[in-house]
N, CA and C atoms of all chains as a GROMACS GRO file, in nm:
protein
  603
    1MET      N    1  -3.602   1.731   0.478
    1MET     CA    2  -3.564   1.843   0.392
    1MET      C    3  -3.626   1.972   0.448
    2PRO      N    4  -3.547   2.066   0.498
    2PRO     CA    5  -3.605   2.189   0.554
    2PRO      C    6  -3.671   2.272   0.444
    3ASN      N    7  -3.785   2.333   0.478
    3ASN     CA    8  -3.849   2.414   0.375
    3ASN      C    9  -3.842   2.562   0.412
    4THR      N   10  -3.905   2.644   0.330
    4THR     CA   11  -3.892   2.789   0.347
    4THR      C   12  -3.996   2.845   0.443
    5ILE      N   13  -4.083   2.760   0.494
    5ILE     CA   14  -4.183   2.807   0.589
    5ILE      C   15  -4.146   2.758   0.729
    6SER      N   16  -4.126   2.853   0.818
    6SER     CA   17  -4.094   2.815   0.956
    6SER      C   18  -4.216   2.848   1.043
    7ASN      N   19  -4.210   2.806   1.167
    7ASN     CA   20  -4.326   2.833   1.253
    7ASN      C   21  -4.286   2.844   1.400
    8ASP      N   22  -4.380   2.900   1.477
    8ASP     CA   23  -4.358   2.919   1.622
    8ASP      C   24  -4.456   2.835   1.702
    9ILE      N   25  -4.496   2.724   1.647
    9ILE     CA   26  -4.598   2.642   1.714
    9ILE      C   27  -4.551   2.596   1.851
   10ARG      N   28  -4.426   2.555   1.858
   10ARG     CA   29  -4.374   2.504   1.985
   10ARG      C   30  -4.384   2.611   2.096
   11ARG      N   31  -4.340   2.733   2.060
   11ARG     CA   32  -4.346   2.842   2.157
   11ARG      C   33  -4.492   2.873   2.195
   12LEU      N   34  -4.579   2.874   2.094
   12LEU     CA   35  -4.719   2.905   2.120
   12LEU      C   36  -4.787   2.798   2.206
   13ARG      N   37  -4.748   2.674   2.184
   13ARG     CA   38  -4.805   2.566   2.265
   13ARG      C   39  -4.770   2.586   2.413
   14PHE      N   40  -4.643   2.618   2.437
   14PHE     CA   41  -4.600   2.636   2.577
   14PHE      C   42  -4.664   2.760   2.639
   15ALA      N   43  -4.689   2.860   2.554
   15ALA     CA   44  -4.755   2.981   2.603
   15ALA      C   45  -4.903   2.957   2.634
   16HIS      N   46  -4.958   2.851   2.579
   16HIS     CA   47  -5.098   2.817   2.604
   16HIS      C   48  -5.107   2.699   2.701
   17ASP      N   49  -5.068   2.724   2.823
   17ASP     CA   50  -5.075   2.622   2.930
   17ASP      C   51  -5.002   2.493   2.894
   18GLU      N   52  -4.890   2.506   2.826
   18GLU     CA   53  -4.811   2.390   2.787
   18GLU      C   54  -4.897   2.284   2.717
   19MET      N   55  -4.971   2.332   2.619
   19MET     CA   56  -5.057   2.242   2.541
   19MET      C   57  -4.973   2.130   2.479
   20THR      N   58  -5.023   2.010   2.486
   20THR     CA   59  -4.946   1.897   2.429
   20THR      C   60  -4.966   1.892   2.277
   21GLN      N   61  -4.874   1.822   2.212
   21GLN     CA   62  -4.887   1.803   2.067
   21GLN      C   63  -5.015   1.727   2.035
   22GLN      N   64  -5.050   1.631   2.120
   22GLN     CA   65  -5.171   1.552   2.098
   22GLN      C   66  -5.295   1.640   2.109
   23ALA      N   67  -5.296   1.731   2.209
   23ALA     CA   68  -5.411   1.820   2.227
   23ALA      C   69  -5.428   1.911   2.105
   24LEU      N   70  -5.315   1.963   2.055
   24LEU     CA   71  -5.322   2.048   1.935
   24LEU      C   72  -5.370   1.966   1.816
   25ALA      N   73  -5.317   1.845   1.804
   25ALA     CA   74  -5.355   1.758   1.692
   25ALA      C   75  -5.505   1.730   1.695
   26ASP      N   76  -5.557   1.700   1.813
   26ASP     CA   77  -5.701   1.674   1.827
   26ASP      C   78  -5.784   1.798   1.793
   27ALA      N   79  -5.732   1.915   1.832
   27ALA     CA   80  -5.806   2.040   1.809
   27ALA      C   81  -5.816   2.075   1.661
   28ILE      N   82  -5.717   2.036   1.583
   28ILE     CA   83  -5.719   2.074   1.441
   28ILE      C   84  -5.746   1.955   1.348
   29GLY      N   85  -5.767   1.840   1.405
   29GLY     CA   86  -5.804   1.723   1.325
   29GLY      C   87  -5.688   1.660   1.249
   30LEU      N   88  -5.569   1.672   1.303
   30LEU     CA   89  -5.452   1.606   1.241
   30LEU      C   90  -5.397   1.503   1.340
   31THR      N   91  -5.301   1.424   1.296
   31THR     CA   92  -5.238   1.329   1.388
   31THR      C   93  -5.122   1.397   1.461
   32ARG      N   94  -5.083   1.337   1.574
   32ARG     CA   95  -4.971   1.393   1.650
   32ARG      C   96  -4.843   1.392   1.567
   33GLN      N   97  -4.826   1.288   1.485
   33GLN     CA   98  -4.707   1.278   1.400
   33GLN      C   99  -4.700   1.395   1.303
   34THR      N  100  -4.816   1.438   1.253
   34THR     CA  101  -4.817   1.550   1.159
   34THR      C  102  -4.783   1.681   1.232
   35VAL      N  103  -4.834   1.697   1.353
   35VAL     CA  104  -4.798   1.816   1.432
   35VAL      C  105  -4.647   1.819   1.457
   36ILE      N  106  -4.591   1.704   1.490
   36ILE     CA  107  -4.445   1.695   1.512
   36ILE      C  108  -4.371   1.735   1.384
   37ALA      N  109  -4.417   1.683   1.270
   37ALA     CA  110  -4.352   1.715   1.142
   37ALA      C  111  -4.361   1.864   1.110
   38ILE      N  112  -4.477   1.925   1.142
   38ILE     CA  113  -4.493   2.069   1.117
   38ILE      C  114  -4.397   2.148   1.207
   39GLU      N  115  -4.392   2.112   1.335
   39GLU     CA  116  -4.303   2.182   1.429
   39GLU      C  117  -4.157   2.175   1.386
   40LYS      N  118  -4.118   2.061   1.330
   40LYS     CA  119  -3.979   2.043   1.288
   40LYS      C  120  -3.953   2.096   1.147
   41ASN      N  121  -4.052   2.164   1.090
   41ASN     CA  122  -4.043   2.220   0.954
   41ASN      C  123  -4.019   2.111   0.849
   42ARG      N  124  -4.070   1.993   0.874
   42ARG     CA  125  -4.056   1.886   0.776
   42ARG      C  126  -4.182   1.873   0.691
   43TYR      N  127  -4.284   1.948   0.727
   43TYR     CA  128  -4.408   1.944   0.651
   43TYR      C  129  -4.478   2.079   0.661
   44SER      N  130  -4.517   2.132   0.546
   44SER     CA  131  -4.594   2.257   0.545
   44SER      C  132  -4.742   2.221   0.538
   45PRO      N  133  -4.821   2.259   0.638
   45PRO     CA  134  -4.961   2.217   0.639
   45PRO      C  135  -5.042   2.288   0.532
   46SER      N  136  -5.162   2.236   0.509
   46SER     CA  137  -5.252   2.301   0.414
   46SER      C  138  -5.294   2.436   0.472
   47LEU      N  139  -5.348   2.520   0.387
   47LEU     CA  140  -5.394   2.653   0.431
   47LEU      C  141  -5.500   2.639   0.539
   48GLU      N  142  -5.589   2.540   0.520
   48GLU     CA  143  -5.697   2.518   0.615
   48GLU      C  144  -5.640   2.479   0.753
   49ALA      N  145  -5.544   2.387   0.753
   49ALA     CA  146  -5.483   2.345   0.880
   49ALA      C  147  -5.409   2.462   0.945
   50ALA      N  148  -5.342   2.542   0.862
   50ALA     CA  149  -5.268   2.657   0.915
   50ALA      C  150  -5.362   2.755   0.984
   51PHE      N  151  -5.477   2.783   0.921
   51PHE     CA  152  -5.575   2.873   0.982
   51PHE      C  153  -5.631   2.814   1.112
   52LYS      N  154  -5.652   2.682   1.111
   52LYS     CA  155  -5.705   2.617   1.232
   52LYS      C  156  -5.605   2.629   1.348
   53ILE      N  157  -5.476   2.613   1.316
   53ILE     CA  158  -5.373   2.625   1.420
   53ILE      C  159  -5.373   2.767   1.477
   54ALA      N  160  -5.379   2.866   1.386
   54ALA     CA  161  -5.382   3.006   1.432
   54ALA      C  162  -5.506   3.032   1.517
   55GLU      N  163  -5.618   2.971   1.480
   55GLU     CA  164  -5.743   2.988   1.554
   55GLU      C  165  -5.732   2.930   1.695
   56VAL      N  166  -5.668   2.813   1.704
   56VAL     CA  167  -5.651   2.748   1.835
   56VAL      C  168  -5.573   2.840   1.929
   57PHE      N  169  -5.468   2.905   1.876
   57PHE     CA  170  -5.384   2.992   1.959
   57PHE      C  171  -5.438   3.135   1.967
   58ASP      N  172  -5.544   3.160   1.888
   58ASP     CA  173  -5.607   3.292   1.885
   58ASP      C  174  -5.508   3.403   1.848
   59VAL      N  175  -5.432   3.376   1.744
   59VAL     CA  176  -5.335   3.475   1.694
   59VAL      C  177  -5.347   3.481   1.541
   60PRO      N  178  -5.297   3.590   1.479
   60PRO     CA  179  -5.299   3.596   1.333
   60PRO      C  180  -5.208   3.488   1.272
   61LEU      N  181  -5.238   3.453   1.150
   61LEU     CA  182  -5.165   3.345   1.083
   61LEU      C  183  -5.014   3.370   1.077
   62ASP      N  184  -4.978   3.500   1.052
   62ASP     CA  185  -4.834   3.528   1.036
   62ASP      C  186  -4.758   3.529   1.168
   63GLU      N  187  -4.833   3.515   1.277
   63GLU     CA  188  -4.763   3.499   1.405
   63GLU      C  189  -4.727   3.352   1.429
   64VAL      N  190  -4.796   3.266   1.357
   64VAL     CA  191  -4.767   3.122   1.369
   64VAL      C  192  -4.665   3.080   1.263
   65PHE      N  193  -4.690   3.121   1.139
   65PHE     CA  194  -4.604   3.079   1.028
   65PHE      C  195  -4.531   3.199   0.968
   66GLN      N  196  -4.405   3.176   0.929
   66GLN     CA  197  -4.326   3.279   0.862
   66GLN      C  198  -4.269   3.221   0.733
   67TYR      N  199  -4.273   3.302   0.630
   67TYR     CA  200  -4.218   3.259   0.501
   67TYR      C  201  -4.084   3.328   0.477
   68ARG      N  202  -3.982   3.246   0.444
   68ARG     CA  203  -3.851   3.304   0.414
   68ARG      C  204  -3.814   3.267   0.272
   69LYS      N  205  -3.773   3.371   0.197
   69LYS     CA  206  -3.730   3.345   0.059
   69LYS      C  207  -3.601   3.265   0.059
   70LYS      N  208  -3.590   3.174  -0.038
   70LYS     CA  209  -3.464   3.100  -0.051
   70LYS      C  210  -3.355   3.192  -0.100
   71ALA      N  211  -3.235   3.179  -0.042
   71ALA     CA  212  -3.123   3.265  -0.083
   71ALA      C  213  -3.074   3.228  -0.223
   72MET      N  214  -4.476  -0.432   0.558
   72MET     CA  215  -4.376  -0.447   0.449
   72MET      C  216  -4.291  -0.572   0.473
   73ILE      N  217  -4.249  -0.591   0.598
   73ILE     CA  218  -4.164  -0.707   0.630
   73ILE      C  219  -4.241  -0.837   0.610
   74ILE      N  220  -4.368  -0.837   0.654
   74ILE     CA  221  -4.450  -0.958   0.637
   74ILE      C  222  -4.462  -0.991   0.488
   75MET      N  223  -4.494  -0.888   0.410
   75MET     CA  224  -4.512  -0.910   0.266
   75MET      C  225  -4.384  -0.963   0.203
   76MET      N  226  -4.270  -0.903   0.241
   76MET     CA  227  -4.142  -0.946   0.182
   76MET      C  228  -4.110  -1.090   0.222
   77VAL      N  229  -4.134  -1.125   0.347
   77VAL     CA  230  -4.103  -1.262   0.394
   77VAL      C  231  -4.191  -1.364   0.321
   78VAL      N  232  -4.321  -1.336   0.314
   78VAL     CA  233  -4.414  -1.431   0.252
   78VAL      C  234  -4.381  -1.450   0.103
   79TRP      N  235  -4.362  -1.339   0.033
   79TRP     CA  236  -4.339  -1.351  -0.112
   79TRP      C  237  -4.199  -1.400  -0.143
   80PHE      N  238  -4.102  -1.368  -0.059
   80PHE     CA  239  -3.967  -1.422  -0.078
   80PHE      C  240  -3.973  -1.575  -0.067
   81ASN      N  241  -4.044  -1.622   0.035
   81ASN     CA  242  -4.061  -1.765   0.056
   81ASN      C  243  -4.130  -1.830  -0.064
   82TYR      N  244  -4.234  -1.762  -0.114
   82TYR     CA  245  -4.308  -1.813  -0.231
   82TYR      C  246  -4.216  -1.824  -0.353
   83PHE      N  247  -4.141  -1.718  -0.383
   83PHE     CA  248  -4.058  -1.719  -0.503
   83PHE      C  249  -3.939  -1.814  -0.489
   84VAL      N  250  -3.886  -1.828  -0.368
   84VAL     CA  251  -3.777  -1.924  -0.347
   84VAL      C  252  -3.827  -2.066  -0.375
   85ARG      N  253  -3.951  -2.093  -0.335
   85ARG     CA  254  -4.008  -2.226  -0.357
   85ARG      C  255  -4.039  -2.252  -0.503
   86ILE      N  256  -4.093  -2.151  -0.569
   86ILE     CA  257  -4.144  -2.173  -0.704
   86ILE      C  258  -4.036  -2.154  -0.813
   87GLN      N  259  -3.934  -2.076  -0.782
   87GLN     CA  260  -3.837  -2.039  -0.886
   87GLN      C  261  -3.764  -2.158  -0.950
   88PRO      N  262  -3.707  -2.253  -0.873
   88PRO     CA  263  -3.637  -2.364  -0.939
   88PRO      C  264  -3.729  -2.448  -1.027
   89LYS      N  265  -3.848  -2.475  -0.975
   89LYS     CA  266  -3.946  -2.558  -1.050
   89LYS      C  267  -3.992  -2.485  -1.177
   90MET      N  268  -4.003  -2.354  -1.164
   90MET     CA  269  -4.052  -2.276  -1.277
   90MET      C  270  -3.948  -2.269  -1.389
   91LEU      N  271  -3.822  -2.253  -1.348
   91LEU     CA  272  -3.716  -2.240  -1.449
   91LEU      C  273  -3.691  -2.370  -1.524
   92ASP      N  274  -3.701  -2.487  -1.454
   92ASP     CA  275  -3.681  -2.613  -1.527
   92ASP      C  276  -3.812  -2.667  -1.584
   93GLY      N  277  -3.920  -2.592  -1.566
   93GLY     CA  278  -4.047  -2.625  -1.631
   93GLY      C  279  -4.119  -2.745  -1.571
   94THR      N  280  -4.090  -2.777  -1.444
   94THR     CA  281  -4.153  -2.895  -1.383
   94THR      C  282  -4.277  -2.862  -1.301
   95ILE      N  283  -4.313  -2.736  -1.297
   95ILE     CA  284  -4.429  -2.700  -1.216
   95ILE      C  285  -4.554  -2.690  -1.305
   96SER      N  286  -4.663  -2.747  -1.253
   96SER     CA  287  -4.788  -2.741  -1.328
   96SER      C  288  -4.862  -2.613  -1.291
   97ARG      N  289  -4.960  -2.580  -1.373
   97ARG     CA  290  -5.039  -2.460  -1.346
   97ARG      C  291  -5.113  -2.474  -1.213
   98GLY      N  292  -5.165  -2.595  -1.186
   98GLY     CA  293  -5.240  -2.620  -1.062
   98GLY      C  294  -5.152  -2.602  -0.939
   99ALA      N  295  -5.028  -2.658  -0.947
   99ALA     CA  296  -4.935  -2.647  -0.832
   99ALA      C  297  -4.898  -2.501  -0.808
  100SER      N  298  -4.879  -2.427  -0.917
  100SER     CA  299  -4.844  -2.285  -0.907
  100SER      C  300  -4.957  -2.207  -0.840
  101ILE      N  301  -5.080  -2.234  -0.883
  101ILE     CA  302  -5.196  -2.165  -0.824
  101ILE      C  303  -5.211  -2.203  -0.677
  102GLY      N  304  -5.184  -2.331  -0.647
  102GLY     CA  305  -5.192  -2.377  -0.508
  102GLY      C  306  -5.093  -2.304  -0.420
  103LEU      N  307  -4.969  -2.290  -0.466
  103LEU     CA  308  -4.866  -2.218  -0.389
  103LEU      C  309  -4.906  -2.071  -0.372
  104PHE      N  310  -4.961  -2.014  -0.481
  104PHE     CA  311  -5.002  -1.874  -0.478
  104PHE      C  312  -5.113  -1.853  -0.374
  105ILE      N  313  -5.216  -1.939  -0.378
  105ILE     CA  314  -5.327  -1.925  -0.283
  105ILE      C  315  -5.276  -1.945  -0.140
  106GLY      N  316  -5.185  -2.039  -0.122
  106GLY     CA  317  -5.125  -2.062   0.010
  106GLY      C  318  -5.055  -1.937   0.061
  107ALA      N  319  -4.977  -1.874  -0.027
  107ALA     CA  320  -4.904  -1.752   0.012
  107ALA      C  321  -5.002  -1.640   0.048
  108VAL      N  322  -5.109  -1.626  -0.031
  108VAL     CA  323  -5.208  -1.520  -0.004
  108VAL      C  324  -5.277  -1.544   0.130
  109VAL      N  325  -5.313  -1.669   0.157
  109VAL     CA  326  -5.381  -1.701   0.284
  109VAL      C  327  -5.289  -1.671   0.402
  110VAL      N  328  -5.162  -1.715   0.392
  110VAL     CA  329  -5.065  -1.688   0.499
  110VAL      C  330  -5.048  -1.537   0.518
  111LEU      N  331  -5.038  -1.465   0.407
  111LEU     CA  332  -5.022  -1.319   0.412
  111LEU      C  333  -5.140  -1.253   0.484
  112ILE      N  334  -5.262  -1.295   0.449
  112ILE     CA  335  -5.382  -1.236   0.511
  112ILE      C  336  -5.384  -1.265   0.661
  113ILE      N  337  -5.356  -1.391   0.697
  113ILE     CA  338  -5.357  -1.428   0.840
  113ILE      C  339  -5.254  -1.346   0.918
  114LEU      N  340  -5.131  -1.338   0.864
  114LEU     CA  341  -5.026  -1.262   0.934
  114LEU      C  342  -5.061  -1.114   0.944
  115GLU      N  343  -5.117  -1.058   0.835
  115GLU     CA  344  -5.156  -0.916   0.836
  115GLU      C  345  -5.263  -0.890   0.942
  116VAL      N  346  -5.362  -0.979   0.950
  116VAL     CA  347  -5.470  -0.963   1.049
  116VAL      C  348  -5.412  -0.968   1.190
  117VAL      N  349  -5.326  -1.068   1.215
  117VAL     CA  350  -5.268  -1.084   1.348
  117VAL      C  351  -5.186  -0.960   1.386
  118VAL      N  352  -5.101  -0.914   1.293
  118VAL     CA  353  -5.016  -0.797   1.322
  118VAL      C  354  -5.101  -0.671   1.341
  119HIS      N  355  -5.206  -0.656   1.260
  119HIS     CA  356  -5.291  -0.537   1.275
  119HIS      C  357  -5.365  -0.540   1.409
  120ILE      N  358  -5.409  -0.656   1.451
  120ILE     CA  359  -5.476  -0.666   1.582
  120ILE      C  360  -5.377  -0.629   1.692
  121PHE      N  361  -5.255  -0.681   1.681
  121PHE     CA  362  -5.152  -0.651   1.781
  121PHE      C  363  -5.123  -0.500   1.785
  122LEU      N  364  -5.108  -0.440   1.666
  122LEU     CA  365  -5.079  -0.297   1.660
  122LEU      C  366  -5.195  -0.214   1.715
  123ALA      N  367  -5.319  -0.258   1.685
  123ALA     CA  368  -5.436  -0.186   1.736
  123ALA      C  369  -5.444  -0.195   1.887
  124MET      N  370  -5.404  -0.310   1.942
  124MET     CA  371  -5.408  -0.327   2.088
  124MET      C  372  -5.300  -0.245   2.157
  125THR      N  373  -5.184  -0.236   2.094
  125THR     CA  374  -5.074  -0.164   2.157
  125THR      C  375  -5.083  -0.013   2.134
  126ASN      N  376  -5.154   0.029   2.027
  126ASN     CA  377  -5.172   0.173   2.000
  126ASN      C  378  -5.321   0.205   1.992
  127ALA      N  379  -5.391   0.175   2.099
  127ALA     CA  380  -5.538   0.186   2.098
  127ALA      C  381  -5.587   0.327   2.064
  128LYS      N  382  -5.512   0.429   2.106
  128LYS     CA  383  -5.556   0.568   2.084
  128LYS      C  384  -5.562   0.604   1.936
  129THR      N  385  -5.462   0.560   1.860
  129THR     CA  386  -5.452   0.604   1.721
  129THR      C  387  -5.500   0.498   1.622
  130ALA      N  388  -5.540   0.382   1.674
  130ALA     CA  389  -5.572   0.269   1.586
  130ALA      C  390  -5.685   0.299   1.487
  131ASP      N  391  -5.790   0.366   1.536
  131ASP     CA  392  -5.905   0.387   1.448
  131ASP      C  393  -5.908   0.528   1.387
  132LYS      N  394  -5.796   0.599   1.395
  132LYS     CA  395  -5.793   0.735   1.337
  132LYS      C  396  -5.777   0.729   1.186
  133ALA      N  397  -5.853   0.814   1.119
  133ALA     CA  398  -5.844   0.818   0.973
  133ALA      C  399  -5.715   0.888   0.932
  134ALA      N  400  -5.673   0.865   0.807
  134ALA     CA  401  -5.553   0.930   0.756
  134ALA      C  402  -5.576   1.081   0.750
  135ASP      N  403  -5.478   1.159   0.791
  135ASP     CA  404  -5.493   1.305   0.781
  135ASP      C  405  -5.429   1.353   0.650
  136GLU      N  406  -5.423   1.487   0.633
  136GLU     CA  407  -5.378   1.543   0.504
  136GLU      C  408  -5.236   1.499   0.468
  137ARG      N  409  -5.149   1.492   0.569
  137ARG     CA  410  -5.010   1.452   0.542
  137ARG      C  411  -5.004   1.305   0.499
  138ASP      N  412  -5.080   1.220   0.566
  138ASP     CA  413  -5.085   1.078   0.529
  138ASP      C  414  -5.130   1.063   0.383
  139LYS      N  415  -5.233   1.141   0.347
  139LYS     CA  416  -5.288   1.129   0.211
  139LYS      C  417  -5.186   1.177   0.108
  140ILE      N  418  -5.116   1.286   0.137
  140ILE     CA  419  -5.015   1.338   0.042
  140ILE      C  420  -4.901   1.238   0.027
  141ILE      N  421  -4.858   1.181   0.139
  141ILE     CA  422  -4.749   1.082   0.134
  141ILE      C  423  -4.793   0.961   0.052
  142LYS      N  424  -4.917   0.918   0.073
  142LYS     CA  425  -4.970   0.803  -0.002
  142LYS      C  426  -4.971   0.835  -0.153
  143CYS      N  427  -5.012   0.957  -0.186
  143CYS     CA  428  -5.015   0.998  -0.327
  143CYS      C  429  -4.875   1.001  -0.386
  144LYS      N  430  -4.780   1.060  -0.314
  144LYS     CA  431  -4.643   1.072  -0.366
  144LYS      C  432  -4.580   0.935  -0.383
  145ALA      N  433  -4.596   0.849  -0.282
  145ALA     CA  434  -4.539   0.714  -0.290
  145ALA      C  435  -4.608   0.637  -0.403
  146GLY      N  436  -4.738   0.653  -0.414
  146GLY     CA  437  -4.814   0.584  -0.519
  146GLY      C  438  -4.774   0.629  -0.658
  147ASN      N  439  -4.740   0.756  -0.671
  147ASN     CA  440  -4.697   0.809  -0.801
  147ASN      C  441  -4.568   0.742  -0.846
  148ILE      N  442  -4.473   0.732  -0.754
  148ILE     CA  443  -4.344   0.671  -0.787
  148ILE      C  444  -4.360   0.521  -0.812
  149SER      N  445  -4.434   0.454  -0.723
  149SER     CA  446  -4.449   0.309  -0.740
  149SER      C  447  -4.530   0.278  -0.866
  150GLY      N  448  -4.619   0.367  -0.905
  150GLY     CA  449  -4.693   0.349  -1.030
  150GLY      C  450  -4.600   0.346  -1.150
  151TRP      N  451  -4.502   0.436  -1.151
  151TRP     CA  452  -4.403   0.437  -1.259
  151TRP      C  453  -4.319   0.310  -1.257
  152VAL      N  454  -4.282   0.265  -1.137
  152VAL     CA  455  -4.203   0.142  -1.125
  152VAL      C  456  -4.283   0.024  -1.183
  153LEU      N  457  -4.411   0.019  -1.148
  153LEU     CA  458  -4.495  -0.090  -1.200
  153LEU      C  459  -4.504  -0.084  -1.352
  154ALA      N  460  -4.523   0.036  -1.406
  154ALA     CA  461  -4.533   0.051  -1.551
  154ALA      C  462  -4.407   0.001  -1.620
  155VAL      N  463  -4.291   0.040  -1.567
  155VAL     CA  464  -4.163  -0.003  -1.627
  155VAL      C  465  -4.149  -0.155  -1.618
  156LEU      N  466  -4.180  -0.212  -1.503
  156LEU     CA  467  -4.166  -0.357  -1.486
  156LEU      C  468  -4.262  -0.434  -1.577
  157VAL      N  469  -4.384  -0.386  -1.589
  157VAL     CA  470  -4.481  -0.455  -1.675
  157VAL      C  471  -4.437  -0.449  -1.821
  158VAL      N  472  -4.385  -0.334  -1.864
  158VAL     CA  473  -4.334  -0.323  -2.002
  158VAL      C  474  -4.216  -0.419  -2.022
  159MET      N  475  -4.128  -0.428  -1.921
  159MET     CA  476  -4.014  -0.520  -1.931
  159MET      C  477  -4.061  -0.666  -1.941
  160VAL      N  478  -4.157  -0.703  -1.858
  160VAL     CA  479  -4.210  -0.841  -1.862
  160VAL      C  480  -4.278  -0.866  -1.997
  161GLY      N  481  -4.355  -0.767  -2.042
  161GLY     CA  482  -4.423  -0.780  -2.171
  161GLY      C  483  -4.324  -0.797  -2.285
  162SER      N  484  -4.217  -0.717  -2.284
  162SER     CA  485  -4.115  -0.725  -2.389
  162SER      C  486  -4.046  -0.862  -2.385
  163TYR      N  487  -4.017  -0.908  -2.265
  163TYR     CA  488  -3.953  -1.039  -2.248
  163TYR      C  489  -4.046  -1.149  -2.300
  164ALA      N  490  -4.175  -1.139  -2.268
  164ALA     CA  491  -4.270  -1.242  -2.310
  164ALA      C  492  -4.287  -1.245  -2.461
  165ILE      N  493  -4.278  -1.130  -2.525
  165ILE     CA  494  -4.293  -1.124  -2.671
  165ILE      C  495  -4.170  -1.185  -2.738
  166GLN      N  496  -4.051  -1.152  -2.685
  166GLN     CA  497  -3.926  -1.198  -2.749
  166GLN      C  498  -3.897  -1.346  -2.724
  167GLN      N  499  -3.930  -1.394  -2.606
  167GLN     CA  500  -3.898  -1.532  -2.569
  167GLN      C  501  -4.025  -1.617  -2.570
  168ASP      N  502  -4.004  -1.747  -2.596
  168ASP     CA  503  -4.116  -1.839  -2.591
  168ASP      C  504  -4.126  -1.893  -2.448
  169VAL      N  505  -4.199  -1.821  -2.363
  169VAL     CA  506  -4.204  -1.859  -2.221
  169VAL      C  507  -4.346  -1.903  -2.182
  170SER      N  508  -4.352  -1.982  -2.076
  170SER     CA  509  -4.482  -2.034  -2.032
  170SER      C  510  -4.565  -1.925  -1.966
  171SER      N  511  -4.697  -1.948  -1.967
  171SER     CA  512  -4.787  -1.850  -1.904
  171SER      C  513  -4.765  -1.846  -1.753
  172VAL      N  514  -4.721  -1.960  -1.694
  172VAL     CA  515  -4.694  -1.963  -1.549
  172VAL      C  516  -4.579  -1.868  -1.516
  173LEU      N  517  -4.475  -1.870  -1.601
  173LEU     CA  518  -4.359  -1.782  -1.579
  173LEU      C  519  -4.400  -1.635  -1.592
  174ILE      N  520  -4.478  -1.606  -1.695
  174ILE     CA  521  -4.522  -1.466  -1.716
  174ILE      C  522  -4.607  -1.419  -1.597
  175ALA      N  523  -4.699  -1.507  -1.555
  175ALA     CA  524  -4.786  -1.470  -1.441
  175ALA      C  525  -4.702  -1.443  -1.317
  176ASN      N  526  -4.599  -1.526  -1.296
  176ASN     CA  527  -4.516  -1.506  -1.176
  176ASN      C  528  -4.425  -1.385  -1.189
  177LEU      N  529  -4.381  -1.354  -1.310
  177LEU     CA  530  -4.302  -1.233  -1.329
  177LEU      C  531  -4.387  -1.108  -1.303
  178LEU      N  532  -4.513  -1.116  -1.348
  178LEU     CA  533  -4.604  -1.003  -1.321
  178LEU      C  534  -4.633  -0.992  -1.171
  179LEU      N  535  -4.647  -1.107  -1.105
  179LEU     CA  536  -4.668  -1.107  -0.960
  179LEU      C  537  -4.547  -1.047  -0.889
  180LEU      N  538  -4.428  -1.085  -0.936
  180LEU     CA  539  -4.304  -1.030  -0.879
  180LEU      C  540  -4.301  -0.878  -0.897
  181SER      N  541  -4.346  -0.832  -1.015
  181SER     CA  542  -4.351  -0.688  -1.042
  181SER      C  543  -4.442  -0.617  -0.941
  182LEU      N  544  -4.558  -0.679  -0.914
  182LEU     CA  545  -4.651  -0.620  -0.818
  182LEU      C  546  -4.590  -0.615  -0.677
  183VAL      N  547  -4.522  -0.722  -0.640
  183VAL     CA  548  -4.460  -0.727  -0.507
  183VAL      C  549  -4.350  -0.621  -0.495
  184LEU      N  550  -4.265  -0.612  -0.599
  184LEU     CA  551  -4.158  -0.512  -0.597
  184LEU      C  552  -4.215  -0.370  -0.592
  185THR      N  553  -4.324  -0.350  -0.668
  185THR     CA  554  -4.390  -0.219  -0.669
  185THR      C  555  -4.441  -0.183  -0.530
  186GLN      N  556  -4.501  -0.282  -0.463
  186GLN     CA  557  -4.552  -0.258  -0.329
  186GLN      C  558  -4.438  -0.226  -0.233
  187CYS      N  559  -4.324  -0.295  -0.251
  187CYS     CA  560  -4.206  -0.268  -0.166
  187CYS      C  561  -4.160  -0.123  -0.187
  188VAL      N  562  -4.154  -0.081  -0.313
  188VAL     CA  563  -4.114   0.057  -0.344
  188VAL      C  564  -4.213   0.155  -0.281
  189ASP      N  565  -4.342   0.122  -0.290
  189ASP     CA  566  -4.446   0.207  -0.233
  189ASP      C  567  -4.425   0.226  -0.082
  190TYR      N  568  -4.404   0.115  -0.012
  190TYR     CA  569  -4.381   0.122   0.134
  190TYR      C  570  -4.251   0.197   0.164
  191ALA      N  571  -4.147   0.168   0.087
  191ALA     CA  572  -4.016   0.231   0.112
  191ALA      C  573  -4.025   0.383   0.092
  192MET      N  574  -4.095   0.425  -0.014
  192MET     CA  575  -4.108   0.569  -0.040
  192MET      C  576  -4.192   0.637   0.069
  193ALA      N  577  -4.298   0.568   0.112
  193ALA     CA  578  -4.382   0.624   0.220
  193ALA      C  579  -4.297   0.641   0.347
  194LEU      N  580  -4.218   0.539   0.378
  194LEU     CA  581  -4.129   0.549   0.495
  194LEU      C  582  -4.032   0.665   0.480
  195PHE      N  583  -3.975   0.678   0.361
  195PHE     CA  584  -3.880   0.786   0.332
  195PHE      C  585  -3.945   0.922   0.355
  196TYR      N  586  -4.065   0.941   0.300
  196TYR     CA  587  -4.131   1.071   0.316
  196TYR      C  588  -4.172   1.097   0.461
  197TYR      N  589  -4.213   0.992   0.532
  197TYR     CA  590  -4.250   1.010   0.672
  197TYR      C  591  -4.129   1.053   0.755
  198ARG      N  592  -4.012   0.998   0.724
  198ARG     CA  593  -3.894   1.027   0.805
  198ARG      C  594  -3.826   1.156   0.763
  199ARG      N  595  -3.819   1.181   0.633
  199ARG     CA  596  -3.741   1.295   0.584
  199ARG      C  597  -3.825   1.420   0.559
  200GLY      N  598  -3.954   1.401   0.534
  200GLY     CA  599  -4.037   1.515   0.497
  200GLY      C  600  -4.005   1.560   0.356
  201TRP      N  601  -4.060   1.677   0.316
  201TRP     CA  602  -4.029   1.729   0.184
  201TRP      C  603  -4.048   1.879   0.183
   0.00000   0.00000   0.00000
């Protein structure tokens, strides 16, 4: 079920030396399956996980996640 | 889930005819039940060892936030299923003059069905998201 929060994690991973999903998962303390689910917009992470992801990429939170209002 | 379904399906197929015609004793019923539990534990241990060996990297990882939420959501739904089934078994037991062996097995069946729903919902949430 697609949700209203999208993200640029895939692009950011490739911009950071083609970081693997597993490397990102290890860096933020989640499983690779959860990172995959986040990338595919099938799961919205907790606020804490979202901040950790932004910290890993060293970018503001809104550069990683975008909120779109439902039409 | 498959192991659980196979073991308990086998158990209920064995016990159901004897239970309905009232030819099974309490001791035989408990014996079959303990046998099913032992087989279930052995199969679960074997499969978990196999899975841990084939997925060594993730085998000892704790559940993350998504795993916990999925477990909660699946548990919430299966909890309702269990409540409905227990009320149905209770209502049946009050209205009909049935043996305690039958009631115990109906409650066991309720638990097994609830666990199946729990696994099915967890699978659904893992695949579809929310």
